[in-house]
N, C-alpha and C positions, 0 to 999 in steps of 0.2 A: 724407702717405704713412703716417706712423705711425698716424694716426687710422683710416685705411682698413684697415690691417692688423689693428688692434685690434678694429675692428668686425667684420671677417671672422672673426677668431679667436673672438670672443664668439658670433657667429651659428652657426658650426660647432659650438662647444661645446654650445650650447643644442639644436641639432638632434641631436647625438650623445646627449645626456641624454634627450631625448624619445624617440629610437629605442630606447635601452636600456630606458627606463621602460615604453614601449609593449610591447616584447617581453616583459618580465617580467610585466606585467599580463595579457597574453594567455596566457602560460604558466600563471600561477597561476589565472586564471579558468577555463581549459579543464581543469585537473586536477580540478575539482569538478563537472564537467558530469554525470558518471554517478552521483554520489552521490544517494541518495534519503533525505531527512530522514524520521525516524519521525514520522508524524502523531499528533497528540494531540487528543482530544476530552475536555476536562475535564468531570467529572461532579460532581454535587452530593455524592454519597456516597463518592467516592474521589478521591484526588489523581491527576493525570495520570501515567500510567506508560508512557512510550513504550517500545516494544520495540526491540531493537537493529536498526538498519537494515542491509540487505545492502550489501556493498561496491559493487555496481553493480546497476542495474535489469536488465541483461542476465544477470547471474549469478542473479538471483532469479526472473526472468520464467518462469512456467510450471513452476517447480520445486515440490517439496513441502517445501522448506526453510522453516521458520518459527520464530521465537523463542518463539512462544506454544505452551504445552502445555495439554492438557485436564486441569485440576486443579480441586479443589473451592473454591479461593480465588482464582479468576480475577477480575481487575478488570473494570470496564465496558469499558475499552479492549481488553483481551484477549478478552473475549466477542465484541465487535464484530469484531475481526480474525479470530477463529476462524470465526464465522458467514460473514463475507465470503469467506474462503477456501473454505468449503464450497459457497457458491453457484457457484463456478467450475465445478463439475461439471454445472451445469444451464444456465448462461447463455453467450451468445456475446458476446465483447468482443474487440477487436483485440489488446489486451494484457492479460495476467492476471499478477498477482504473488502467488505462493503458492497452495497447493492442499491441501485436506484431504479425505479420503474422506467422503462423505456416506452414513453407514450408519445403520441402525435403532438400533444400540447407541450410536453417538456422539450421535444425536438424543436418545435416552432419558437418557443421562448429562448432556447439556447442560440438559435440562429439570430434572433433579434439582438441578444446580448453581444454576440460576436460582431455583428455589423455596427453596433453602437460604440464599440471599444476598439482599441488598437492592441492587438496581440501579436507576439512574435510568431506564433504558430497559427495565425488566422486562416491561412490557406488550408492547412491540414484540418482545422475544425470545420470550416465551411464545406469542404469536400466530403468529410465524414457525415456531417449533419444533413447535407443535401441528398446524399444517397439514402440515408435513413428516412428522410421525409418522403422519398419516393417508394419506400417499402423495401429497399435493397440493403440487406444486412450482410452481404457477402464479404464486406471489408472488416467485419467485427473482430476477427482474429488478429488481423494486421493492426487495427486501431488499438486493441487491447495490448498487444505485445510491444508496439511502438511506445505507448505511454508507460507501460510496465518497465521497459528498458530505460526511458528517460529518468524514471524514478529509482533506478538501481535495483530493479526486481531480481530476486534470486530464487524465489519459490512462487508457484502459481502461474507459470507461463501457459497461455492458452495453446491448445494443440489442435483444436478443430471447432467447427460450429456444432452446437447441440442439435439433436433431433427435435422435432416438434414435441414429442412426448417428454423429453428431458426439459425443454423450455417450460412446458406446462407444470411439471413437477417442481421446477425451480421457482416459478412464479407463485405456486401455491404455498411454498414454505418460506418465501421471502417477503412477499408484499401483501 
């Protein structure tokens, strides 16, 4: 009788521990679901410099919030993030994180920055920006998805250019 009671006690104790452990694991695992790690693409000429990640994807999606500023000493990573956010004005994707106005002034400033620095992907940046400076945005889907891929993108892949109407609606809600 004592053996049966001891075995039952041990079994119930193990089940209780498993239940508590499982509950804690689920709680801790789900608290990080919305966190977005800052992607890094290490470059030859600069150390990886991840930008601060937003508190959640929902907070950042479609907003103009970004940790990257247009400065003369932008890292390769920051240049990529800035260009990526600018493409959002031209491409259709189910989900977009961050947005920057794509203006003649910002394109000209970015060209100056690229020419004044040494970037691993300088050719890519200059080809992209030169086309945009000429008013040719046909490369925007490729530019978006190239940078998206470099940064380990899993959601928000661009599928096409937006229509003029979609661009206007996007600009009205983002800038």
